[in-house]
C-alpha positions as CSV (number, residue, x, y, z in Angstrom):
1,M,25.5,69.8,66.3
2,Q,24.8,66.3,67.6
3,T,21.2,66.5,66.5
4,I,22.3,67.5,63.0
5,K,24.6,64.5,62.8
6,E,21.8,62.2,64.1
7,K,19.4,63.7,61.5
8,I,22.0,63.1,58.7
9,T,22.5,59.6,59.9
10,D,18.8,59.0,60.0
11,L,18.4,60.4,56.5
12,K,21.2,58.2,55.2
13,A,19.6,55.1,56.8
14,T,16.3,56.1,55.3
15,N,17.8,56.6,51.9
16,K,19.6,53.3,52.1
17,A,16.4,51.5,53.1
18,K,14.5,53.2,50.2
19,S,17.3,52.3,47.8
20,E,17.2,48.6,48.9
21,A,13.4,48.6,48.7
22,R,13.6,50.0,45.1
23,Q,16.2,47.3,44.2
24,E,14.1,44.6,45.6
25,E,11.0,45.9,43.8
26,K,13.0,46.1,40.5
27,A,14.3,42.5,41.0
28,E,10.7,41.3,41.6
29,K,9.5,43.2,38.5
30,D,12.3,41.7,36.4
31,L,11.4,38.3,37.8
32,A,7.7,38.8,37.0
33,K,8.6,40.0,33.5
34,S,10.8,37.0,33.0
35,R,8.0,34.7,34.1
36,A,5.6,36.5,31.8
37,D,8.1,36.2,28.9
38,V,8.5,32.5,29.6
39,A,4.8,31.9,29.8
40,H,4.4,33.8,26.5
41,E,7.0,31.7,24.8
42,I,5.5,28.5,26.2
43,R,2.1,29.6,24.8
44,L,3.7,30.3,21.4
45,A,5.4,26.9,21.5
46,K,2.2,25.1,22.3
47,E,0.4,26.9,19.5
48,A,3.2,26.0,17.1
49,E,3.1,22.4,18.2
50,A,-0.6,22.3,17.7
51,A,-0.2,23.8,14.2
52,M,2.5,21.3,13.4
53,D,0.4,18.4,14.6
54,R,-2.4,19.7,12.4
55,H,0.0,19.9,9.4
56,V,1.3,16.4,10.1
57,S,-2.1,14.9,10.3
58,K,-3.1,16.7,7.1
59,A,0.1,15.4,5.4
60,V,-0.7,11.9,6.5
61,E,-4.2,12.2,5.2
62,K,-2.9,13.5,1.8
63,A,-0.3,10.7,1.7
64,A,-3.0,8.1,2.4
65,N,-5.2,9.6,-0.3
66,Y,-2.2,9.6,-2.7
67,D,-1.4,5.9,-1.9
68,A,-5.0,4.9,-2.5
69,K,-5.0,6.8,-5.8
70,V,-1.8,5.2,-6.9
71,A,-3.0,1.7,-5.9
72,E,-6.2,2.3,-7.8
73,E,-4.3,3.5,-10.8
74,K,-1.9,0.5,-10.6
75,Q,-4.8,-1.9,-10.4
76,F,-6.5,-0.2,-13.4
77,D,-3.2,-0.2,-15.4
78,H,-2.7,-3.9,-14.4
79,D,-6.2,-4.8,-15.5
80,K,-5.7,-2.8,-18.7
81,D,-2.4,-4.4,-19.4
82,A,-3.8,-7.9,-18.8
83,L,-6.6,-7.2,-21.2
84,N,-4.2,-5.8,-23.8
85,N,-1.9,-8.7,-23.4
86,R,-4.7,-11.2,-24.0
87,H,-5.9,-9.3,-27.1
88,G,-2.4,-8.5,-28.2
89,A,-1.2,-12.2,-28.0
90,T,-4.3,-13.3,-30.0
91,N,-3.7,-10.6,-32.6
92,E,0.0,-11.4,-32.9
93,R,-0.7,-15.1,-33.4
94,S,-3.3,-14.4,-36.1
95,A,-1.0,-11.8,-37.7
96,A,1.9,-14.3,-37.8
97,N,-0.3,-17.0,-39.2
98,H,-1.9,-14.8,-41.9
99,S,1.0,-12.5,-42.8
100,G,2.8,-15.1,-44.9
101,G,6.0,-13.8,-43.3
102,K,8.3,-15.3,-40.9
103,A,6.5,-17.2,-38.1
104,S,7.5,-16.9,-34.5
105,N,9.9,-19.5,-33.1
106,I,8.2,-19.2,-29.7
107,P,5.8,-22.0,-29.0
108,S,2.2,-20.7,-28.6
109,H,1.9,-21.9,-25.0
110,L,5.0,-19.7,-24.1
111,S,4.1,-16.6,-26.1
112,K,2.2,-15.1,-23.2
113,Y,5.5,-14.7,-21.3
114,V,7.1,-12.6,-24.0
């Protein structure tokens, strides 16, 4: 009878040791899985950051191109307006002088500011 009790005690101890080993193994697997998940998320974050940097640099490049284009158009419009103002002022003076109508009250040296 004593031998049976010892055998049962040994089996319980063995089962307890196996159960603890399984729990430790499961905890280690969970930890490894968590580390793998973290590493995966870090990789995804780095990829997203690289993509965002690429998009930002592309946006900066497009903004610089747009600014250059706008500056070029402004310069062209400014030159065009200056040319039109010179020709327009000359045409207005000659039209006022030849129209026989009402002459402008603005002195000719100030007409360029109107």
